[in-house]
N, C-alpha and C positions, 0 to 999 in steps of 0.2 A: 264686134269681134266675129259676127257668124259671116263677115264677108271674107274671111280671113283664109284664104286659098287650104287645105288640110286633107290629109289622107290618113284612115286607119292605121295603126300599126299592123293587126293582122293582114292588111294588104299588102305590107310591104314584103320583098325579097328576105328570107331569113337573115341573111347576114347583116339586113339593115333595122331591125329591130333592136331594140335597146339592150334586152338582157340577152339575146341571142349572140348580139356583137359582142356585148362585154366577155362572153364564154368565150367566142371563136377569133376576137381580137385582143382581147386583154381590155382592162380598166381605161388605159391612155389614149385609146383609140376612140372613145366617147366624146361627145361635144359636151357644154355645159348642159345644154338644155337636156340631150338624153338621161344622162345620170339624172336631172330632178325628175324626168319623166318615170324611171325606174321607182322614184320613191314615191310619187303620186299614183301610180299604177294604172290609171285610168283617166279620161279625160271626158268631154262633153259629148254629144248627140253630134255637134258640128266641129269640136276638135278633137284632134287626139291628144294623147299625153305628151308627146313631143311639140307639138303644136301649142296646147296650152303652156310649157313650160318656155317656151319659144316668146309667148306674150308676156309673161309674168318677167322675163330677163330683160324685154325689150322696154318695161318700163322704169327700168332702174340703169338704162343706158348698158345691159350684159355687166355689170359690175356685181361680182361677188358679195365684195365688202358690202355695198349697199344692200342687197338682197337680205345679208347676215342682220342688217339692223333693223330687218321689217319685224312686227309683232305677228302673233297669231290672226290678232284683228286684222289686220293690214292685208295678210294673204288671203283672208277669207274674201275679201272685197271682189275676187276674181272669181268669176262664173265657172263651177266645177271643182272650186277649193274649199273644202268644208275643215270642220275642226280638226278631225283626225288627219286628213292630207296637210293641213298648216302645221300641225306640229310636230308631224312626221320632218318637213321641210326646215323647221326652226332647230329640231333635235340636231341634225345631219350638219347644219352647218353651224350649228355649237360644238357638235365633237371636233370638226374641223378646226375652229378655233384652238380650242383645248389641245389639240396634236401638234399646231403650230407652235404654240406655246412652253411645249415641252422641250427639254434639252436632251437631245439624242445621247443614248447611252454607247460607250465606245464597247464594242463586240469582243469579247474574250476571244484570244487566236491560242491553237492549239498546234504546236509545232514539234512534239516529241511524245515518246510513250509515256514519259515521266508525270507531263502535264494533263495528258489523258486519264492516268491511273489517278492522280491527286483530284482531277474534275470529278470522277466516279467514287470517291471516299465516302460523301454524305449518303449515297443510294447503297454502297456494298458493305461498308466495314459494319463487322460482325454479323452478318449477314448469315442464317443459319441453313438456308435454301440457295440455289443456284437459280442465277436469273441472266437474261441475256438483255443487253443494251445497245443501241448502237449511237454514236456521236454523230451526229448531222453537220457537215462543216459548209461553208460557202467557197468562191474560188480563191479566198484569200487567209484560207484557212480559220475562219472567224465562225465562232460556234453559233449554230443556228438553233440548236437545241440537242436535248438526248434524251431518247425514247426508249421506254420499257417495251420489248418485244415479247418476251415470255418470261415465266415464273413458274420454277418447277420444284422436284423434292433435293434431296441431298446430293446425288449424284448427276443429276442430268436436267435439262429441262428442252422441250420441244420447240425447234426453230423452223419459220416457215419462210423460204428465200423471197417468195410473192409478197410477203406483209413487209418484210423491211424494205424492198426495192419500192412499194407503196408508198411510204413515208417517206424515204429520199426523193421520189419523183413529186408529190405533193408541195413539199417545199423548196424544189429546185434545186437539192444538194448537189454540188460538183464533187464532194468525196465523204467518205464514212469511216468510222474507226469502229470496228467490233469491239464489245465488251463483253465477257462473262466471269462471273467468279466461282472458285472452287472452295467453298465451303471448309474443305478438309485442310485446306493450307497447302496441299500440293502443288507447286506451280508448273510442274512438267505436261504439254499436252498432248492428250488423247488421241487415238487414230481417228477418232471420231473428231474431234476437234480440228484435225487437218485436213481432211477431208471436207467439211463443211466450210472450212476458210478458202478452201480452193475453188469448190464450188461456187461461192459468193464472189470471189476473183473474176471468175468465168463469166458470172450473170453480168456482174459492174460494168464489165468491159463491154457486152453488148449493149449495155443500156448508156453508157458512157457517165458513168458512175465509178469513181476510183475507190477502192477498199484500199485506204492507207495503211491499214494495220489490224491486227486482232491482238487486242490484250488480256491474260488472262489475270483476274484479280484476287490477291489473297490479303488476308488483312497484313502480312508478314512483307509485302511486296509484290512484283506482278512479271509477267514473262510477256515479252513485246516479239510477234513472228516478224515484224517489220526489222527488229533491232538484231535477230537473229538470222535474216538473211534467207526465211522459210517462208515468205509470203507468196 
């Protein structure tokens, strides 16, 4: 094992280090050995974490299914793999197995202001203070998640565009729907609502995130900027 040609991760170009490589190029760019190296964190004096991971994989002919069948004690037979590192590997592979066995849930599609209104009913119905949410959608208008941006008084809430698009960019949303409620029941958008909407539409265009609609929510119904042609 000591004759195995190796190089320390710290000596590699930044883009070739597993953690940095994942951040720069995404998880799919990493090899199985690099992913395991991230799990174990460090190697030995003579082997980097990547080299040690390659050695472990070589012992099972690079078959992840065989690796997943190894116990904590099996993994501890490798120099540099203590109990904690072995448990980390076993746990990660068990999560992968469970993920594979799950039946993927079909994502809800939001294609109209009515669907957006219905989606927000559990969050905004009977609310006594004004709240601002965004509905984050993927390229197929499927729901990624709904996100509370701010919660304020009975008449207004503060909205920071930077916060809105931070959430959108974090989940790679293709489009968003703005939603806020009027506890008074008045569905007419205020001038402030109109200015904020236009500001967010412009910001979205520069970031390639489409603002599809702004829905004003009230218990009695809703107002849609898109339906009214004023988006």
